[in-house]
C-alpha positions in Angstrom: -17.8 -3.5 11.0 -20.6 -4.8 13.1 -20.3 -8.5 13.7 -23.4 -10.7 13.7 -24.7 -12.0 17.1 -21.7 -13.0 19.2 -18.2 -11.9 18.3 -16.8 -14.4 15.8 -13.3 -13.7 17.2 -14.3 -15.4 20.4 -15.4 -18.5 18.7 -14.3 -19.2 15.2 -11.2 -17.0 15.0 -9.9 -18.5 18.3 -10.5 -22.0 16.9 -8.5 -21.3 13.7 -5.7 -19.6 15.6 -5.3 -22.4 18.1 -5.3 -25.0 15.3 -2.5 -23.2 13.4 -0.5 -22.0 16.4 -1.4 -24.3 19.4 1.6 -23.3 21.5 1.0 -19.6 21.5 -1.3 -18.0 24.1 -4.2 -16.0 22.5 -3.7 -12.3 23.1 -4.8 -10.4 20.0 -5.8 -6.7 19.9 -7.7 -4.9 17.2 -5.4 -2.5 15.3 -7.6 -1.5 12.3 -11.3 -1.8 11.4 -13.6 -0.5 8.7 -16.8 -1.7 6.9 -14.9 -4.4 5.0 -12.5 -6.0 7.4 -11.2 -6.2 11.0 -7.5 -6.6 11.6 -6.1 -8.1 14.8 -2.4 -8.1 15.7 -0.4 -10.2 18.2 3.3 -9.8 18.9 4.8 -13.1 19.9 8.5 -12.1 20.0 10.4 -8.9 19.4 11.0 -9.9 15.7 7.8 -12.0 15.1 4.2 -11.1 15.1 0.9 -12.4 13.7 -1.9 -10.7 11.8 -5.4 -12.1 11.9 -7.9 -10.6 9.4 -11.6 -11.0 9.5 -12.7 -10.0 6.0 -16.2 -9.3 4.7 -15.2 -8.8 1.0 -14.2 -12.4 0.2 -13.5 -11.8 -3.5 -11.2 -8.9 -2.7 -9.3 -10.9 -0.2 -8.8 -14.3 -1.8 -7.3 -12.9 -5.0 -4.0 -12.3 -3.3 -3.1 -16.0 -3.3 -4.1 -16.3 -7.0 -2.2 -13.2 -7.8 1.1 -14.5 -6.4 0.5 -17.9 -8.0 0.0 -16.2 -11.4 3.1 -14.1 -11.3 5.4 -16.2 -9.2 7.1 -13.1 -7.7 9.6 -13.9 -5.0 8.8 -10.8 -3.0 8.8 -11.4 0.8 5.1 -11.1 1.4 3.7 -12.3 4.8 3.5 -16.1 5.2 -0.1 -17.2 5.2 -0.7 -19.8 7.9 -4.4 -20.2 7.5 -7.2 -19.1 5.1 -10.7 -20.3 6.1 -14.3 -19.2 6.1 -16.6 -18.4 9.0 -20.1 -19.9 9.3 -21.6 -16.7 7.9 -19.3 -16.6 4.9 -16.6 -14.1 6.0 -12.9 -14.9 5.4 -10.2 -15.4 8.0 -6.6 -15.0 7.1 -3.8 -15.7 9.6 -0.4 -14.3 8.6 3.0 -14.4 10.1 5.1 -11.3 10.0 8.9 -11.7 10.4 11.4 -9.0 11.2 11.5 -5.7 13.2 9.2 -2.9 12.2 11.5 -0.4 10.3 10.0 2.6 11.9 10.7 1.3 15.4 14.5 1.0 14.9 15.6 4.7 15.0 18.0 4.3 12.1 20.5 6.9 11.1 20.7 8.3 7.6 23.2 5.8 6.4 21.3 2.8 7.8 18.0 4.1 6.3 19.6 4.5 2.9 20.8 0.9 3.1 17.1 -0.2 3.6 16.1 2.0 0.6 18.7 0.3 -1.6 17.3 -3.1 -0.6 13.7 -1.8 -1.2 14.5 -0.5 -4.6 15.9 -3.8 -5.7 12.8 -5.6 -4.3 10.5 -3.2 -6.2 12.4 -3.7 -9.4 11.8 -7.4 -9.1 8.1 -7.0 -8.4 7.7 -4.5 -11.3 9.1 -7.1 -13.8 5.8 -8.9 -13.6 3.5 -7.4 -16.3 -0.3 -7.3 -16.5 -2.2 -6.6 -19.7 -4.8 -4.3 -18.1 -4.5 -1.4 -15.7 -5.8 -0.3 -12.3 -6.7 -2.1 -9.1 -6.5 -5.9 -9.7 -9.5 -8.2 -9.1 -9.4 -11.8 -7.9 -8.5 -12.9 -11.4 -5.5 -10.6 -11.5 -7.2 -8.3 -14.0 -7.3 -4.5 -13.8 -10.5 -2.6 -14.2 -9.2 -0.2 -16.9 -8.1 -0.6 -20.5 -5.5 2.2 -20.3 -3.5 3.9 -17.5 -4.9 7.3 -18.3 -8.4 6.3 -17.4 -7.3 4.9 -14.1 -5.2 7.9 -13.2 -7.8 10.5 -14.0 -10.7 8.6 -12.4 -12.4 10.8 -9.8 -9.7 13.5 -10.2 -12.2 16.3 -10.8 -14.4 15.1 -8.0 -11.4 15.1 -5.6 -10.2 18.5 -6.7 -13.7 20.0 -6.2 -13.8 18.6 -2.7 -10.4 20.1 -1.8 -11.4 23.4 -3.3 -14.5 23.5 -1.2 -12.5 23.3 2.0 -10.2 26.1 0.8 -7.0 24.4 2.1 -5.1 25.0 -1.2 -5.3 27.9 -3.5 -7.3 27.2 -6.7 -4.3 28.2 -8.8 -2.3 25.4 -7.3 -5.1 22.9 -7.8 -5.5 23.9 -11.4 -1.8 23.7 -12.1 -1.7 20.2 -10.5 -4.7 19.1 -12.5 -3.1 20.2 -15.8 0.2 18.5 -15.0 -1.5 15.2 -14.1 -3.6 15.3 -17.3 -0.6 16.1 -19.4 1.4 13.1 -18.2 -1.4 10.6 -17.6 -0.7 8.5 -20.7 1.5 5.3 -20.4 2.1 3.3 -23.5 3.7 0.2 -21.9 2.2 -2.9 -20.4 1.3 -2.4 -16.7 3.7 -3.5 -14.1 2.6 -5.3 -11.0 2.6 -2.7 -8.2 2.4 -3.3 -4.5 0.2 -0.1 -4.3 1.0 1.3 -0.9 4.7 1.3 -0.3 5.8 3.0 2.9 8.4 2.5 5.6 5.6 1.2 7.9 5.1 -1.8 5.6 8.7 -2.9 5.9 10.0 -5.4 8.5 13.8 -6.0 8.5 16.4 -8.2 10.2 19.3 -6.8 12.3 21.3 -6.5 9.1 18.6 -4.4 7.6 17.6 -7.0 5.0 13.9 -6.8 4.2 12.2 -9.9 5.6 8.5 -8.9 5.1 6.7 -6.5 2.8 3.3 -6.1 4.4 0.0 -4.4 3.4 -0.2 -6.2 0.1 -4.0 -5.6 0.0 -4.5 -3.2 -2.9 -2.2 -4.3 -5.7 -2.3 -2.3 -9.0 -1.2 -2.8 -12.6 0.3 0.3 -14.1 3.2 2.8 -14.2 6.0 2.2 -11.6 6.0 6.0 -11.1 2.7 5.6 -9.3 4.3 3.1 -7.0 7.2 5.2 -5.9 4.9 8.2 -5.6 3.2 6.5 -2.7 6.4 6.8 -0.7 6.0 10.6 -1.2 2.6 10.4 0.5 3.5 8.2 3.4 7.2 9.1 4.0 7.7 12.6 2.7 9.6 14.4 0.0 13.2 13.7 1.1 12.8 9.9 1.6 10.9 9.6 -1.6 13.7 11.4 -3.4 16.3 9.1 -2.0 14.3 6.0 -2.9 13.6 7.1 -6.4 17.2 8.0 -7.2 18.3 4.6 -5.9 15.6 2.9 -8.0 16.8 4.8 -11.1 20.5 4.0 -10.5 19.6 0.3 -10.3 17.9 0.4 -13.7 14.4 1.5 -12.9 12.8 3.9 -15.4 11.6 6.5 -12.9 13.4 9.9 -12.6 12.7 12.0 -9.6 12.9 15.4 -11.3 10.9 14.4 -14.4 7.5 16.2 -15.0 5.8 12.8 -15.3 6.9 11.6 -11.9 5.9 15.0 -10.4 2.5 14.5 -12.0 2.1 11.0 -10.4 3.2 12.3 -7.0 0.6 15.1 -7.2 -2.1 12.5 -8.2 -1.4 10.4 -5.1 -1.2 13.4 -2.9 -4.5 14.8 -4.1 -6.2 11.4 -3.7 -4.9 11.1 -0.1 -5.8 14.7 0.7 -9.4 14.1 -0.5 -9.6 10.8 1.4 -8.5 12.4 4.7 -11.1 15.2 4.2 -13.9 12.7 3.5 -12.9 10.8 6.7 -12.8 13.9 8.9 -9.1 14.0 9.4 -8.9 17.7 8.9 -6.1 18.0 11.5 -3.9 15.7 9.4 -3.5 17.6 6.2 -0.5 19.9 6.7 2.2 17.5 5.5 0.3 16.7 2.3 -0.4 20.4 1.6 3.3 21.3 2.2 4.4 18.5 -0.2 2.1 19.6 -3.0 3.3 23.2 -2.6 6.9 21.9 -2.7 6.3 20.0 -6.0 4.5 22.7 -7.9 
């Protein structure tokens, strides 16, 4: 994102940061940037960091607060320390992240399974919140689709045609994936509140592996919980997703790892991610997704 005139971070962001956290020396670094927002990160202590977001799409950003107020979910989302506007109408959000990044801890299998057990309990609590519409939620906590099928199939043909053009998957596998997704796209229950992008990189834990912060709550969705757990397949791979899903099922969740419906939702997310990486020139970062699609079908 191109900032207007002088960098706002040097003026208004610094002012807001110092007002909220006057005793901490300013030392942010840019960790993510696109046309809609700029994300700065600062680690204060080993188990404490701050995220400062400069966001262009104000409507898309401010709905998070309304969303949590509407549903009252007790999920450990980052603590918001400040939410203010810049002089040119952009939004600044300062968040506090507590805990150690899960991926930095080098956990053994037993320890990681303990985190997955805690995560499945957390997701079940979030999914209890129901939304009457489906798809990505707007600032009023309303999804953009009247049914789950419309959301799930949106842009599917376009994405499959793009993948086919690059010849990275055999057309037979793409056709089989498409047919399975279409067959199990219907969902005749009220939509559950979904985090939208669950991955191990969004988890911050304490030394006892309790989840202190669930980050990246920027694209919440209303819909089928299968779609939620399928995101773990995209970001953490087949084996970790299998363990999380089975734990989720044993705790009462209505998602079965070996069911055709869950496979269909995994394929949908994998195809979407594969298409996105191609569009963004990440052609050297496709192997894991292709291998996982092949494993499923």
